[in-house]
C-alpha positions in Angstrom: 227.9 261.7 47.5 225.6 264.3 46.0 223.5 265.9 48.7 219.9 267.1 48.1 217.7 266.4 45.1 219.4 266.0 41.7 217.3 268.9 40.4 219.1 271.2 42.8 222.6 270.2 41.5 224.9 272.6 39.8 226.7 272.0 36.5 229.8 271.3 38.6 228.4 267.9 39.4 231.6 266.0 38.7 233.4 268.0 41.5 230.5 267.3 43.9 230.7 263.6 43.2 234.5 263.4 43.4 235.1 265.5 46.5 238.7 264.9 47.2 238.7 261.4 45.7 240.0 262.0 42.2 240.3 258.6 40.4 243.8 257.4 39.8 243.0 254.2 37.9 240.6 253.1 35.2 238.8 250.9 37.7 238.2 253.8 40.0 237.0 255.9 37.0 234.6 253.2 36.0 233.1 253.0 39.5 232.7 256.7 39.6 230.9 256.9 36.2 228.6 254.0 37.1 227.6 255.9 40.2 227.3 259.1 38.2 225.2 257.3 35.6 222.8 255.9 38.2 221.9 259.5 39.1 221.2 260.4 35.5 219.4 257.4 34.2 216.3 257.3 36.4 212.9 257.9 34.9 213.4 256.2 31.6 210.8 257.1 28.9 208.6 254.5 27.5 209.9 252.5 24.5 208.7 249.6 22.5 211.2 247.0 23.8 214.7 246.7 25.3 217.2 244.0 24.7 220.3 244.0 26.9 223.8 242.8 26.0 223.1 241.5 22.5 226.3 239.9 21.0 227.8 241.9 18.2 231.2 240.2 17.6 234.0 238.8 19.8 234.1 240.8 23.0 231.5 243.4 21.9 227.9 243.7 23.0 225.1 246.2 22.4 221.9 247.2 24.1 219.1 247.4 21.6 216.3 249.9 22.3 213.3 249.5 20.0 210.9 252.4 19.6 207.1 252.0 19.8 205.1 251.5 16.7 205.6 249.6 13.5 208.9 249.9 11.6 210.8 250.4 9.5 212.6 252.6 12.0 215.6 254.9 11.3 218.7 253.5 13.1 221.2 255.2 15.4 224.4 253.4 16.5 225.3 255.2 19.7 228.9 255.2 21.1 229.1 256.2 24.7 231.7 258.5 26.2 234.0 257.9 29.1 237.5 258.9 28.1 238.1 255.6 26.3 238.6 253.9 29.7 235.1 253.8 31.2 231.4 254.1 30.4 229.0 251.6 29.0 225.5 251.4 27.6 224.3 251.4 31.2 225.9 254.8 32.0 224.3 256.2 28.9 221.0 254.3 28.9 218.7 257.3 29.1 220.3 259.0 26.1 219.6 255.9 24.1 216.0 255.8 25.4 215.5 259.4 24.4 216.3 258.7 20.8 214.2 255.6 20.8 211.3 257.6 22.3 211.7 259.8 19.2 211.3 256.8 16.9 214.9 255.6 16.3 216.1 252.1 16.7 219.1 252.6 19.0 222.0 250.2 19.2 224.0 251.4 22.2 227.5 249.8 21.8 229.5 248.3 24.6 232.9 248.5 22.9 236.0 247.3 24.7 237.9 249.8 26.8 241.5 250.8 27.4 243.9 250.2 29.1 243.1 246.5 28.8 242.2 247.2 25.1 244.1 250.3 23.8 243.9 251.7 20.3 243.1 250.5 17.8 240.7 247.9 19.5 238.0 250.4 20.6 238.0 252.0 17.2 237.9 248.5 15.5 235.1 247.5 17.7 233.0 250.5 16.7 233.6 250.0 13.0 232.5 246.4 13.4 229.5 247.4 15.4 228.3 249.8 12.7 228.7 247.1 10.0 226.8 244.7 12.3 224.0 247.2 12.8 223.7 247.7 9.1 223.4 244.0 8.5 221.2 243.1 11.5 219.0 246.1 12.3 216.1 244.5 10.4 215.8 242.0 13.2 214.2 244.8 15.3 212.5 246.7 12.5 215.4 248.9 11.6 215.9 250.5 8.2 219.6 250.0 7.2 219.2 252.7 4.5 218.7 255.3 7.3 221.5 254.6 9.6 223.4 257.2 11.6 226.2 257.1 14.1 226.6 259.3 17.1 228.3 259.7 20.4 229.5 262.0 23.2 233.1 262.8 24.3 235.3 259.7 23.5 232.2 258.3 21.7 232.2 261.4 19.4 235.8 260.8 18.6 235.1 257.2 17.8 231.9 258.0 15.9 233.8 260.5 13.6 236.7 258.1 13.2 234.5 255.2 12.3 232.4 257.2 9.9 235.6 258.3 8.1 236.8 254.7 7.9 233.5 253.5 6.4 233.5 256.1 3.6 232.6 254.1 0.5 231.5 251.1 2.5 227.9 249.9 2.2 227.5 250.4 5.9 228.6 254.0 5.8 226.5 256.1 8.1 224.2 258.7 6.5 224.7 261.2 9.3 226.8 261.7 12.4 226.1 263.2 15.8 229.3 264.5 17.3 228.9 265.8 20.8 231.8 267.5 22.7 234.5 265.2 21.2 238.2 265.2 20.6 238.8 265.4 16.9 242.4 266.5 16.6 244.7 264.9 19.2 247.7 266.9 18.1 245.9 270.1 19.0 244.5 268.5 22.1 247.9 267.4 23.3 249.3 270.9 22.6 247.0 272.5 25.2 248.6 273.2 28.6 247.9 270.3 30.9 246.5 272.6 33.7 244.0 274.0 31.2 242.8 270.5 30.2 242.5 269.5 33.9 240.5 272.6 34.7 238.1 271.7 31.9 237.3 268.6 33.8 236.5 270.7 36.9 239.6 269.2 38.6 242.6 271.4 39.4 246.2 270.7 40.2 248.3 267.5 39.9 245.4 265.2 40.3 243.5 266.6 37.3 246.6 266.4 35.1 247.1 262.8 36.1 243.4 262.1 35.2 243.8 263.5 31.7 247.0 261.4 31.2 245.2 258.4 32.6 242.6 258.6 29.8 244.8 259.6 26.9 247.7 257.5 27.9 245.6 254.4 28.4 244.1 254.8 24.9 247.1 255.9 22.9 250.1 254.9 25.1 252.7 257.2 26.6 254.8 257.5 23.4 252.5 259.4 21.1 254.3 260.3 17.9 253.2 262.5 15.1 252.2 259.6 12.9 249.8 258.3 15.5 248.3 261.7 16.4 247.7 262.4 12.7 246.1 259.0 11.9 242.5 259.7 11.0 241.5 256.7 13.2 242.7 258.8 16.1 242.2 262.3 14.8 239.3 262.2 12.3 239.7 266.0 11.7 242.5 264.9 9.3 239.9 263.3 7.0 236.9 265.6 7.7 236.0 265.6 4.0 235.0 261.9 4.4 232.4 262.6 7.1 228.7 262.4 6.3 226.4 265.3 7.2 227.2 266.1 10.8 225.6 267.7 13.8 228.3 269.1 16.1 227.4 270.2 19.6 229.4 271.4 22.7 228.9 273.6 25.7 230.7 276.9 25.9 232.2 276.0 29.3 233.7 272.8 27.9 237.5 272.8 27.3 236.8 270.9 24.1 234.8 273.8 22.5 237.9 274.6 20.3 237.9 271.0 19.1 234.4 271.4 17.8 235.2 274.7 16.2 238.2 273.2 14.3 236.1 270.4 13.1 233.3 272.7 11.9 235.9 274.8 10.0 237.2 271.6 8.3 233.7 270.5 7.4 233.0 273.9 5.9 236.2 273.9 3.9 235.3 270.4 2.6 231.7 271.3 1.8 230.3 268.7 4.1 226.8 269.7 5.3 226.8 270.3 9.0 225.2 272.1 11.9 227.1 273.6 14.9 225.6 274.5 18.3 227.4 275.9 21.3 225.2 275.8 24.4 225.9 278.8 26.6 227.5 278.0 30.0 227.2 274.2 29.6 229.9 271.9 30.9 231.3 268.7 29.5 228.7 265.9 29.6 225.6 268.2 29.8 223.3 266.3 27.4 223.0 263.6 30.1 222.2 266.2 32.8 218.5 266.7 32.3 218.3 268.9 35.4 220.1 271.5 33.1 217.6 273.3 30.9 219.6 273.0 27.6 220.0 269.2 27.8 216.7 268.1 26.4 216.6 270.8 23.7 220.1 269.7 22.6 218.8 266.1 22.0 215.7 267.5 20.3 217.9 269.4 17.9 219.8 266.2 17.1 216.5 264.3 16.5 215.4 267.1 14.1 218.7 267.0 12.3 218.5 263.3 11.7 214.9 263.5 10.5 215.8 266.2 8.0 219.0 264.4 6.9 217.5 260.9 6.1 
């Protein structure tokens, strides 16, 4: 367990939480992230209302966080991170509350997880959730004409993939927040496994197994070129279909190159975008409010959405 006050923690919080107990199953990873999330989600800001576990479609729920004040409110569909195998609206509750505090109706989606539900189920769930949000957000004072999608890590991958899939759809998001995501699985898989593991602050065989646990659970062990180039998996392949996008990552994150590649593709396609690399920040930092850049990173996203709608 983490010793001392959270405010004294270092960016290497994952290592402190893990100790020598690196998860080897999805269930263990879920337990870890729930414990991690409990440290990061205290002191929630005031919002107008909170509705937990609202049914979206078969097997899919969403927490609805309503801002204070009268609507209509701009809408953010938030897709949590967790390596496609863990995470929930509970582990990312404070992030959702921060956007609601800023005036956004937030629908924090509890999509189904691998390995019980491998690709394409999580992707399909997220597309369905965005369509549902577009149709139903008015129940809580939301404005469907000002709907964005956003997420971190695996949620950024799913946000980008879903936004691409909805190009031309009435529910197409007007903007995307893409925070330290995987956008090109072919390039991600080509990275040396020890380098990927080190990016998770876990070295050696255990770290490599953890990376494979996440990716293998979502995409399977036999990942051919056709799968890795599918825009539902690697949205970089269809970056021209993305809406205006805000891309953020920490410089200490192994996924910094993924963000750079996406930004280049957006620039080539002429898609309006912003790109921020927060110096020294690790994977997951926007949830770590004891780190100085965390709140400004969210404030930048809020400002981007306000300017884009």
